[in-house]
C-alpha positions in Angstrom: 8.3 -1.5 30.5 9.3 -3.5 27.5 6.2 -2.4 25.5 7.9 -2.9 22.1 9.0 -6.4 23.1 5.5 -7.4 24.2 4.0 -6.8 20.8 3.4 -10.3 19.4 3.7 -11.2 15.7 -0.1 -10.9 15.0 -0.2 -7.3 16.4 2.8 -6.3 14.4 1.3 -7.8 11.2 -1.9 -6.0 11.8 -0.1 -2.6 12.2 2.0 -3.3 9.1 -1.1 -4.2 7.0 -2.9 -1.1 8.2 0.0 1.1 7.2 0.2 -0.6 3.7 -3.6 -0.1 3.3 -3.4 3.6 4.2 -0.5 4.0 1.8 -2.4 2.3 -1.1 -5.4 4.6 -0.4 -3.1 7.6 -0.5 -1.7 6.5 -3.9 -5.2 5.9 -5.3 -6.3 9.3 -4.0 -3.4 11.0 -5.8 -4.2 9.0 -9.0 -7.9 9.8 -8.8 -7.6 13.3 -10.1 -5.0 12.6 -12.8 -5.6 11.5 -16.4 -5.1 8.0 -17.7 -1.6 8.8 -18.9 -0.6 9.7 -15.4 -2.2 6.5 -14.1 -0.2 4.4 -16.6 3.0 6.1 -15.6 2.4 5.5 -11.9 1.5 1.9 -12.6 4.8 1.4 -14.3 6.8 3.0 -11.5 4.9 2.1 -8.3 5.8 -1.4 -7.0 2.5 -1.7 -4.9 0.4 -1.0 -8.0 2.5 -3.4 -10.1 1.9 -6.1 -7.5 -1.8 -5.5 -7.4 -2.0 -5.5 -11.2 -0.1 -8.8 -11.3 -2.5 -10.4 -8.8 -5.6 -9.9 -11.0 -6.9 -13.1 -12.5 
């Protein structure tokens, strides 16, 4: 069985996006209990949050 080879691009993208989404939720969960200074520090350091911040209109 070549199961890994049979995954098409759409399926791989779905899995990747799901993992990214879970990761973002995990980061937000960690930030939720901290103060604003901690949030600002994480925003400066974390590339995902920097990307999300730059996407806001």
